[in-house]
Steps between C-alpha positions, in 0.01 A plus 500: 500500500385765257614782732833326560554476123429875463747585778773290338426657162517849655834424666645373173381815324648729765832316492533565127460874564819525705747707300838622608789700369835474673727805537872466579742789555820391326744784553626653708467268797335627817715739710739570213741793533518729196774761459407682180123573509434313173262226610496174302154359583378175342206268563339186360127437458374152435167327471461278803182322392549150359404487133198273456519481120209737442544814709791734447627793703717789386735731687399844370718748692712573803507818708796627703422657838750674729533760773810666345310832481405474869152362427409143403374534144472346157804597291466323164290231331650288224245337268562162336465589130378153396396286797567128454281252684643331808844660464729680745628849424804690626457872565795737503452830686873586480586870478145602582591635845828681428684761706333364811600688815665328792271309733317173556223422253244224438397372159262239365336383177136409441428251219164481323345214306185447296325199351473418130185714464683810629335507842735619775546207737762569761785722609766442759786680671819332612626586850666842520876519450720769655788691339743714697651776283826636641727682257871431503729792583629699204871478422691828504787548257735780599737652252785546471538127539834522684331682792720806452374845574461803280779760537367755252189595699252330272242259631565129500229337292305223675303265282220278632374228269201298605209360304274200550647336190854524640390347830535839671 
C-alpha cells in the first residue's frame, strides 16, 4: 500500500508539471495568394494550462520564421513588454517581410512562455502556412490619350505607373 501511495503521489506531481502554450496563425490563411509582396502576418499565443489558483504562466515572446530568403530561418522576435499571467497575446509581424519576390513561401510563429518565477517552460509552433506571391501586371498608360501618332518626328511619351500601394 505504501508503494501504491507513492506511485499515485508521483503521478499527481507529474500531472501538475504539464505546461502548454498554444500558437495560432491568424492571417493570412494557409495557401493565400498575395499580389503586392507586403506580407501581413499575425499570430496569437495563449496559455493553454488551466489556472489552478496558485501557479501562473506568462507569454513572453513570439518569433516569426519563414523561408522567404530561400532558407528556413528566424526573422524577428517580438517581446511582450509586460507579461500578464494567464493571458493571450496577439503578435503583428505586418510589414516585416516587404518587397518579397514572387514564389511560394512558408511561414510560422513560435510562442514562448515562462512561469511566475521566470523559468522558461514551453514553446510551440503552429503548423506552417503557405503564401503564394504573384505580382499583378503593371498598367501601361500611353499618351497621347487619343491614340494619335506624332507627326513632327518627336517621340511619343509612354508612361508606366505601377507601385505596390496602387495595386500595381
